[in-house]
N, C-alpha and C positions, 0 to 999 in steps of 0.2 A: 569638420570646420564649412564645409559647403552648406551645410542642412542649416547651420548656425547663422551663416551670414545670411544664408537666403529668408531666414523667420526676420533678423531683425532690420535687415533694407525694407522686406517688403509689410511690414507692423509697424513701419513709421512714415505715419498719414507726408512729413514732411517733405521726405526722400521722393516719396511719389508723385505727390506735388510741384517739388524742384524740374524734376525730371517730364513731367507734362508742362510746366511751364520752359524750360529749354529751348522744349521739340517747338512750341510755338512761336519762341523769338528766334529762333534757326529758319523756322519758314518764313519768316515776315523779312529778317535779312536777307535770306536767299532769294526771296522773288523777288528782289529790287533792283535791277540795275545798278552797282556801282557801292550796295553794302552787302558784303558776303560772310564767309562763317566766321575766320580771326577777328574783322573788326568786331563782330558780336561777342564774342569771347572777348577780346579786347576791354569790349565796355564794362561786361559785367566784373572783369576783378578787382575793379576796388569791394564790390559787395559781396566777395569770396572770403574778405578778411574777417570776416564777421560768421560766417559759416564754418562749420566742421568739415573732417577732409570729407565724410563721405555726402556731406549735401553740396558739396562743392562738385564732387565728380556724378553727380546727377545733373545738377546742374550743367555743367558743363557737356557731355556727355549729351544730355538732350539737345542742345544748341549744335553740337557737330554733326549729330544725326540730323538733325534736322534743316541746317543749312545747307547741307547737299543737295537735301530732295526736293527745298525749297525753290530752286534754280528751274524747276521744270516748269512750274506755272508759266513766268513769262516768256520762258523760252517756245510752249507750247501755244499760249493765244498769242502773243504778239511778235514772235520771232526776234526778238530781245533776251537772252541767256542772261538769265539774275546772277549767275555764278561762272565763272569760266566751264567748271563741271557740265554745266549744261549746253556746249557750243554743239555739238553732236544730234543733241535731243531733237531743233532746231533742225535739222534738215527732211523729218519725216512726222513731227510735232506739229509742226506749224502748215504743213500741208494739210494734215487730215483736220485742224480748226477752217480752216477755206472751204475745206468738203462738207465743213457741215460736222465735223464730228470731234469738235472740242471735248466734251465730258468723255467720250469714250478714250480721246486721246488721253487725259489728265486721269483718268479709272485705270488704264494700261498703264501708265507711266507711275502713279503714288502706288501699285502693288507690286512692279519690278523692281522700285526702289526698297522698298521694304521687305521684297526674295533677299535681295543683295546685300543687303545689309544685316540679315538675321543668318544669311550664310556665312557672311563674311565673322560674324559672331561666336556665332559656332567653331567655325576654324582657331579662332583666337584662342579658344579654351583647349581644343583638342590639338592644336599644332604647333603652339608656340615655342617651343625648343628646336622643332627640325626646322622652320621656316625661319627663324633668327639665323640659327647654321647656315644656311643657305643662303640669304642675303648677306650676311659676315664674309662669305667666302669667296663676293664680290669684288675686282679691284677695281680699279679707274678703266681698264679695258674693256671689260664687262659693262660697267655702267656706260661708256662712249658708245658700244654698239647696239644696247637697250634704244638711248638716246636719239642715234642715227636710224636706226630704224624704224622711229616714229616718225621722224621728219619726212622720210620716204614715202611712210605708207598716206599719211597725211596730202603728198603731194598727189597721188595715182586716186584719193580717194574723192578730191576737189571736182565741182564742175567744171567743164570748159579740158583745155591741151594740160597735158603735162609741164609742159613746158612754161607756162603761166604761174601753176601753180609751184615749181620750182623756183620761180622769180619772187613771189611773193613771199613763201619761203625764207629767203636768202636775205629779203630786207628786213622779215622779221627779226632773222639771228642778227646782220646787223647794227639793229634797231637797241639789241641789249647788248653789245660792246661799249656804248655808252658809260662814260664815268669811268671810275676809279678800276685797273685790273682788278680781279678775282683774285690774281695766285700772291702778287707782289702788295697790293694796294697801295701803290704809291704812282701808278703810271696813269696820267690823264688822257682820254682815249675821246675826242670831239663834245670834248667840253665847250669850248671858242672861251676860257675863260668863266666862264659862268658858273660858278661854286655848286647851285643848285642842281647842276647835273651831274656833280659827283660821284651819286647815287645812285645815277641812271635815272629812267620812267620805272612809274609804276605800272604792271600786269592789270591792274584795276582799268586805269585813262587807257589803254592802250585798247582795253573792250572794248568800252565805253562810245571811244569817239571811233576807233576803224568800224567797227561790227554794231554797234549799236545806233550810233547816230548816225550813219547809214542809211540803215532801215528807218529812221526816224525822217530823214530826208524825204525818201522815198514815199514814204507814209504820206505827204504834204502832195502829192501827185493824187492821190487817192481821197479828199478830204469832204469831195462831194459824194463819192459813192455809198452806194446802200451797203448796209455794214450785212454780211456773210450771218444767212439765218438758221441755228443754231437749236436742233429740234434734242430735245434730252427728255428724261422721266423726271420729276420732281420729288427725290425720295431723301432719305433721310442721311443714308451710309451706300453712295457707291462701289461698286463691286464690279470688275469686270465681266464679262461675258468669257463662260467657263471654256466654251470649246472654244473661243479665241486666245486664250493664254494656255489651254491646252496641246496646242500645234505649237507654241512656245515653251515647249517645256525643255526644250537640247541648247535653246538659244539661253537660256536664265539661267540654266545649271552654267554653260561653258563660259558665260559672260560673267557668271560670278565669281567663277575659276581665276579668269584671268582678272578682273577687277581684283580681287585678294590679293594674287600673285602680285601685281605691281604696288599694289599698297604697302607690301613689303619691301621692295625696293625705295631707300631713301629719296626723297626729293622728285618724285618723280610724278605720280599724284593722279587725282581723280581728271583733269582733263584730257591727259594721255591713255587712260583706263577708258573714258568712251571713247574715244577715237578709235584705240584698238580694236576695243570690241566691235565697235560698229563698220571695222575694215572687216571682222572674220567672220560677222553676221551677215556681209554682203557676200563675202567670197563663197561660204557654204550654202549661201538660199539658192532655192532652184530657179528664181527669180531676180537675178542682180539688177535686171534691168529696172524694176520697180522701184527700187530705193531712191530716197529722195522723192517720190511721189507721192507719200503718206502713206506709209504700209507702220501694221503694227512692230514689226521687225526689227526697224529701227530703233524703233523710241525704249521698244524691249532692252537691246542692247545695249542702248547708251545710258540709261539710269539704271541697270542692274552692274554694269560695271562700275559707272562712278561713286553710285552707293557702297556696293562690295568694298570698296576702298578704304571703309572707313576702316572696316575691321583690322584689315591689311595691315594700314597705315600706324596703328597702336602697336602692334609685334616689337619695332625695332625702336620705339617710341617708352614700351616701359622695359623691354627685356636690355635695350644697348643704350639708352639714355639717347639715343636720332631718333628724331622726330621725321616722321615720312611726310610731310608735306607742310607748308603752312600754318594747317589749322593745326594740327599736333604740337608744331613749337611752337604757339601760343599757350597750348595744354600744358604743355611740358613747362612754361612758367607758372603756367598757375598752380600747377603742383609743389613747384617750390617754395612758393608762396608757403604753401601749407606745412611746409618742413618734409615731405618726400624727396627722397632720393631715389629717382627711377634708375634702372641698372639690374645685369646678369641675376644680381640677388633680389630683386625683386617677390620673384614669381619664390622662391626657393623660401626666404624669410618673412613673407608679410603675405601670405597665401592669402590671408582677409580681404585685402587691402585689391589683389589681384582680382579677385571673386566679384569683390563690390562692383568693379570697373565692368565687365564680364556682365551682372545685372544690369546696371544703367544704362547699360548698350541696349542690351534687349529689350528692356522699357523706353527708354529713347525711341527706340522702331515701332515700337507698338503705337505708340501717343503718336508720332510720326503718321504712320499710317491713317490711325481715327480721327486725329485732324485734320487732314487734307482730302479723306476721303466723306469726309462731313461736311466739309465745307465748300464742295464742288459745285457743287448749285446755285450757290452763291458767286465763289471764283468765275466759273462760266461768263455771267454777265458783265465783267469788264469787257469784250468785246464787244459789247451790245454798247457802249456807252461812243459816244460819236470822236471822231480823229479830231477833230477840233477843239476839244473840250482835253482828250486824252493826250497825246503829244506833249501840250505844254507841258502837263503836269510830268509824264515820263523824262520831258529835257530837266523841270528841275528835282527832280528824283537823282538824276544821272549827274548836274551837274552838281549838285550839293554831297551825292559820293564821293565826286570828286577831288571836293577842297574839302573834305573833314578826312582824308589820307593822311596828310603831313599838314592841313591845317597853314597853307599857303596860297596866295594867289597867283604863281609859278605854274602849279598842275594845272588851273584853267586856263594857260596861255599853252602845256603842252596836249591839251585836250584839244583846242585849236587845231593844231598841228596836225593830231591823228584825227578828227573830222576830216580835213583836207585830204590828206595822203588816203582815209579808208574811200570816199567819194571819189578822188583820180582814178584807184583802181577798180571801184565798182563799176565806174561811167566807161571804161575800157573793158571792163568784162574779165576782170582778174579776178580769182576768189581769195577774201579776206580773212578766210578761215585761218589757209595757211599761215598767213603773216602773223596773227596770234598764236598756235600752236610755233613757229618758227623762234617768235619772242621770249614765248613762257621757256623754251627749251634754250635756247642760245646760250645763257651764260653757263649751264651745266654741261653744253656741251662744248666749250671751250673751255670751263675747268677741268672736266676726265680727259679731255684730250692732248691738254697741256700736263695733265700728271703722267698720263698712259708714255707722254717722248721723255719725260725726266725718269721713268720708270724701266724705260724699254731701249732709251736712249737714241729712238729714232722711227718712225713708222714702219718701217721694212721687218724691223724684226717685229713688231708685233703684230704683223698681218701674216708674217710665216708662224707665229708662235701656235703650239695646238692647246687652242681656251677657248668657251663660251663664247668671249667677245667676238675671234675670229667667226665663226660662225655667226652671229646676230649682225655683223658688218655685212659677210658675203651677200646674207638674204637681203639685205637691207639697199643691195649694189644691183642685187640680181633681178628682185620684184619688180621694180619701175621699168628692166629694160624688157624684161619677158611680158608685162604688162603694155608698153609700146609696139610691142612687135606683135601682140594677137589688135591693140587697137587698130594697127596699119594691116594686117590679115583682113580683120573684121569691115573695116572701110573699103578695102580693092573690093570685097566679094560683095557688099550695099551697091558699088558703083558700076561691077558685071550687070549685077540683077537690073540695076536701072538702066543699066544701056541695051541690054536686052529685052525690056520692058517696052523701050522706047521702039 
């Protein structure tokens, strides 16, 4: 069966061409802030009506793989993540650009994306049944524990004090509660009588307003500064330095495993995977103080994990008909249009379709890597464009991306609100990233918490239950406490050293 599918797909020029075209479209949409993978897939849905199932799979998987990876372009070069999944990539990718290492950062990030995507595709082949059963065994308490742990981790990772990070995270969670209650769908919360707020705020608008525009406003203060000179070889294909990548071997493997595992858990997604992997890379590093200054480890951890999510997210989508993230939710719609019913019987009764998905994923990752590696010499020239040309262009793309989400002017007003919030936080040295993560996870945190209360009756019974969820919650509470104690101890040690030096 597998050999027949391989022969049928790889000898079909349209299948190969559509996989390459999808990867290119995905990269373009991922690189532009405000235009992400679900938008790209949604825009090509009308085209899939005229395609057969195999060609639809090639096109959509190409967009899926390219869209996640494309976010690293603007994240590394402009400190504006094209997708929310690339937020952690900014932490070390952009400092590398400032150091004049834009091409190296792009090459490292692109290879890490390729490695994570291929790794997750292999896991998708060999471990789909086991991973599906594991994800299916998770209850609401386990999901709440995983999300709670992610929120506390991001607070410990951000620059500045843990308290400011926690405040920013809570603001994000509070903003996520705007709209109709996700449980009963009837209670209006903080809508102030505006029907446009019934559906809440869009994540894309929050990311653009709080994160992207804040950086754009800061950029206006550097309009007359000379651009960073980036030295790079003009070659057709950029492969990262082998010695540098060999040092990252365990980082690549660890981040791939984490990204694939998080991708299997429905609803968590690439943003959490990138941040969690970044946290683990920092934890296991011999030089954690260098993170955020522009080192390979941070770029590798983030890009490997967020691309490894792609294969993991397809596991519950194909085997359980449960989308792993917003992108796979749109993919599920596209497959339904083609008359394909995803579920536990898909792998058993339609092995040809399952193997076609695998081949499409592998091809898409290869094309994604080739396209990005060949275009680095042209893409890095973006940072040579004067800011007084670049800033208005990015503002235009961001505004258009915000408007096209729902095609309504109210979203532009929401964008203005989040620009103000982001600027106030940044001006007072509050990190903006925890706000975005809190907003991303806020609705899921509430849903799983309320379901936990319905299941256990009250919170104490959930806490004393012998479950994996209790372990995750305990780690989420202890990790920041231990981190604060260690920070205090380090601060006292530095103070004593300074006192002795004086």
